[in-house]
Biotite code that builds the C-alpha atoms (Angstrom):
import biotite.structure as struc

atoms = struc.array([
    struc.Atom([55.625, 19.185, -149.907], chain_id="A", res_id=1, res_name="MET", atom_name="CA", element="C"),
    struc.Atom([58.958, 21.251, -150.385], chain_id="A", res_id=2, res_name="GLU", atom_name="CA", element="C"),
    struc.Atom([60.115, 19.313, -153.425], chain_id="A", res_id=3, res_name="ILE", atom_name="CA", element="C"),
    struc.Atom([56.869, 20.139, -155.212], chain_id="A", res_id=4, res_name="ALA", atom_name="CA", element="C"),
    struc.Atom([57.047, 23.565, -154.312], chain_id="A", res_id=5, res_name="LEU", atom_name="CA", element="C"),
    struc.Atom([60.579, 23.905, -155.419], chain_id="A", res_id=6, res_name="GLY", atom_name="CA", element="C"),
    struc.Atom([59.657, 22.264, -158.795], chain_id="A", res_id=7, res_name="ILE", atom_name="CA", element="C"),
    struc.Atom([56.858, 24.625, -159.197], chain_id="A", res_id=8, res_name="VAL", atom_name="CA", element="C"),
    struc.Atom([59.518, 27.546, -158.477], chain_id="A", res_id=9, res_name="ILE", atom_name="CA", element="C"),
    struc.Atom([61.896, 26.347, -160.893], chain_id="A", res_id=10, res_name="ILE", atom_name="CA", element="C"),
    struc.Atom([59.471, 26.067, -163.620], chain_id="A", res_id=11, res_name="VAL", atom_name="CA", element="C"),
    struc.Atom([58.023, 29.578, -162.629], chain_id="A", res_id=12, res_name="LEU", atom_name="CA", element="C"),
    struc.Atom([61.463, 30.937, -163.067], chain_id="A", res_id=13, res_name="ALA", atom_name="CA", element="C"),
    struc.Atom([62.002, 29.411, -166.429], chain_id="A", res_id=14, res_name="VAL", atom_name="CA", element="C"),
    struc.Atom([58.716, 30.838, -167.795], chain_id="A", res_id=15, res_name="VAL", atom_name="CA", element="C"),
    struc.Atom([59.475, 34.302, -165.919], chain_id="A", res_id=16, res_name="LEU", atom_name="CA", element="C"),
    struc.Atom([62.847, 34.232, -167.962], chain_id="A", res_id=17, res_name="ILE", atom_name="CA", element="C"),
    struc.Atom([61.173, 33.409, -171.130], chain_id="A", res_id=18, res_name="ALA", atom_name="CA", element="C"),
    struc.Atom([58.781, 36.341, -170.685], chain_id="A", res_id=19, res_name="CYS", atom_name="CA", element="C"),
    struc.Atom([61.316, 38.801, -169.901], chain_id="A", res_id=20, res_name="VAL", atom_name="CA", element="C"),
    struc.Atom([63.268, 37.772, -172.882], chain_id="A", res_id=21, res_name="LEU", atom_name="CA", element="C"),
    struc.Atom([60.280, 37.932, -175.381], chain_id="A", res_id=22, res_name="ALA", atom_name="CA", element="C"),
    struc.Atom([59.806, 41.582, -174.587], chain_id="A", res_id=23, res_name="GLN", atom_name="CA", element="C"),
    struc.Atom([61.231, 43.994, -176.848], chain_id="A", res_id=24, res_name="SER", atom_name="CA", element="C"),
    struc.Atom([63.470, 46.667, -175.645], chain_id="A", res_id=25, res_name="GLY", atom_name="CA", element="C"),
    struc.Atom([62.344, 50.032, -174.749], chain_id="A", res_id=26, res_name="LYS", atom_name="CA", element="C"),
    struc.Atom([65.143, 51.914, -176.346], chain_id="A", res_id=27, res_name="ASP", atom_name="CA", element="C"),
    struc.Atom([64.731, 50.812, -180.094], chain_id="A", res_id=28, res_name="LYS", atom_name="CA", element="C"),
    struc.Atom([65.705, 54.084, -181.968], chain_id="A", res_id=29, res_name="SER", atom_name="CA", element="C"),
    struc.Atom([69.566, 53.348, -182.531], chain_id="A", res_id=30, res_name="LEU", atom_name="CA", element="C"),
    struc.Atom([69.423, 49.396, -182.574], chain_id="A", res_id=31, res_name="SER", atom_name="CA", element="C"),
    struc.Atom([66.393, 49.691, -185.151], chain_id="A", res_id=32, res_name="GLY", atom_name="CA", element="C"),
    struc.Atom([68.497, 51.903, -187.486], chain_id="A", res_id=33, res_name="SER", atom_name="CA", element="C"),
    struc.Atom([71.455, 49.609, -187.252], chain_id="A", res_id=34, res_name="ILE", atom_name="CA", element="C"),
    struc.Atom([69.909, 46.317, -187.303], chain_id="A", res_id=35, res_name="ALA", atom_name="CA", element="C"),
    struc.Atom([67.101, 47.536, -189.760], chain_id="A", res_id=36, res_name="GLY", atom_name="CA", element="C"),
    struc.Atom([63.533, 47.551, -188.085], chain_id="A", res_id=37, res_name="SER", atom_name="CA", element="C"),
    struc.Atom([60.697, 45.844, -189.909], chain_id="A", res_id=38, res_name="THR", atom_name="CA", element="C"),
    struc.Atom([57.709, 47.377, -188.078], chain_id="A", res_id=39, res_name="GLU", atom_name="CA", element="C"),
    struc.Atom([55.198, 48.760, -190.456], chain_id="A", res_id=40, res_name="SER", atom_name="CA", element="C"),
    struc.Atom([52.383, 51.234, -189.587], chain_id="A", res_id=41, res_name="PHE", atom_name="CA", element="C"),
    struc.Atom([50.026, 48.411, -188.963], chain_id="A", res_id=42, res_name="PHE", atom_name="CA", element="C"),
    struc.Atom([52.292, 46.055, -187.105], chain_id="A", res_id=43, res_name="SER", atom_name="CA", element="C"),
    struc.Atom([53.208, 48.769, -184.834], chain_id="A", res_id=44, res_name="LYS", atom_name="CA", element="C"),
    struc.Atom([50.167, 48.595, -182.574], chain_id="A", res_id=45, res_name="GLY", atom_name="CA", element="C"),
    struc.Atom([50.170, 44.745, -182.288], chain_id="A", res_id=46, res_name="LYS", atom_name="CA", element="C"),
    struc.Atom([53.837, 44.719, -180.831], chain_id="A", res_id=47, res_name="SER", atom_name="CA", element="C"),
    struc.Atom([52.739, 47.378, -178.372], chain_id="A", res_id=48, res_name="GLN", atom_name="CA", element="C"),
    struc.Atom([49.852, 45.513, -177.105], chain_id="A", res_id=49, res_name="SER", atom_name="CA", element="C"),
    struc.Atom([51.947, 42.280, -177.024], chain_id="A", res_id=50, res_name="LYS", atom_name="CA", element="C"),
    struc.Atom([54.448, 43.821, -174.939], chain_id="A", res_id=51, res_name="ASP", atom_name="CA", element="C"),
    struc.Atom([51.753, 45.289, -172.564], chain_id="A", res_id=52, res_name="LYS", atom_name="CA", element="C"),
    struc.Atom([50.405, 41.678, -172.268], chain_id="A", res_id=53, res_name="ILE", atom_name="CA", element="C"),
    struc.Atom([53.995, 40.347, -171.609], chain_id="A", res_id=54, res_name="LEU", atom_name="CA", element="C"),
    struc.Atom([54.621, 43.331, -169.026], chain_id="A", res_id=55, res_name="SER", atom_name="CA", element="C"),
    struc.Atom([51.653, 42.398, -167.177], chain_id="A", res_id=56, res_name="ARG", atom_name="CA", element="C"),
    struc.Atom([52.323, 38.449, -167.433], chain_id="A", res_id=57, res_name="ILE", atom_name="CA", element="C"),
    struc.Atom([55.849, 39.217, -166.198], chain_id="A", res_id=58, res_name="THR", atom_name="CA", element="C"),
    struc.Atom([54.486, 41.427, -163.014], chain_id="A", res_id=59, res_name="THR", atom_name="CA", element="C"),
    struc.Atom([52.055, 38.703, -162.109], chain_id="A", res_id=60, res_name="VAL", atom_name="CA", element="C"),
    struc.Atom([54.644, 35.885, -162.337], chain_id="A", res_id=61, res_name="LEU", atom_name="CA", element="C"),
    struc.Atom([57.131, 37.817, -160.376], chain_id="A", res_id=62, res_name="SER", atom_name="CA", element="C"),
    struc.Atom([54.696, 38.540, -157.749], chain_id="A", res_id=63, res_name="PHE", atom_name="CA", element="C"),
    struc.Atom([53.578, 34.891, -157.423], chain_id="A", res_id=64, res_name="VAL", atom_name="CA", element="C"),
    struc.Atom([57.400, 33.762, -157.690], chain_id="A", res_id=65, res_name="PHE", atom_name="CA", element="C"),
    struc.Atom([58.397, 35.883, -154.655], chain_id="A", res_id=66, res_name="VAL", atom_name="CA", element="C"),
    struc.Atom([55.452, 34.670, -152.655], chain_id="A", res_id=67, res_name="ILE", atom_name="CA", element="C"),
    struc.Atom([56.156, 31.028, -153.383], chain_id="A", res_id=68, res_name="LEU", atom_name="CA", element="C"),
    struc.Atom([59.801, 31.454, -152.426], chain_id="A", res_id=69, res_name="THR", atom_name="CA", element="C"),
    struc.Atom([58.834, 33.104, -149.013], chain_id="A", res_id=70, res_name="VAL", atom_name="CA", element="C"),
    struc.Atom([56.405, 30.145, -148.365], chain_id="A", res_id=71, res_name="VAL", atom_name="CA", element="C"),
    struc.Atom([59.135, 27.789, -149.305], chain_id="A", res_id=72, res_name="LEU", atom_name="CA", element="C"),
    struc.Atom([61.688, 29.512, -147.069], chain_id="A", res_id=73, res_name="TYR", atom_name="CA", element="C"),
    struc.Atom([59.164, 29.505, -144.169], chain_id="A", res_id=74, res_name="ILE", atom_name="CA", element="C"),
    struc.Atom([58.270, 25.817, -144.730], chain_id="A", res_id=75, res_name="LEU", atom_name="CA", element="C"),
    struc.Atom([61.976, 24.723, -144.567], chain_id="A", res_id=76, res_name="VAL", atom_name="CA", element="C"),
    struc.Atom([62.976, 27.237, -141.606], chain_id="A", res_id=77, res_name="ALA", atom_name="CA", element="C"),
    struc.Atom([60.384, 25.741, -139.466], chain_id="A", res_id=78, res_name="THR", atom_name="CA", element="C"),
    struc.Atom([61.577, 22.171, -139.486], chain_id="A", res_id=79, res_name="LYS", atom_name="CA", element="C"),
])
């Protein structure tokens, strides 16, 4: 049971890291002018909705990650 839960936590951690890295930064003013921002008027709304979805996914995954980690700790500590 502990091994399966550990594998789930590792996979969840990798997915959580990917979700965090896929989000764009909140402060894009200076970096956009240096690197050259490619956002147009029509694509701006799409990126904001994508970031909002990724933010919600990150919140849910982090909550599940913490709960599973506590459960795994309790299972291992009671042995």
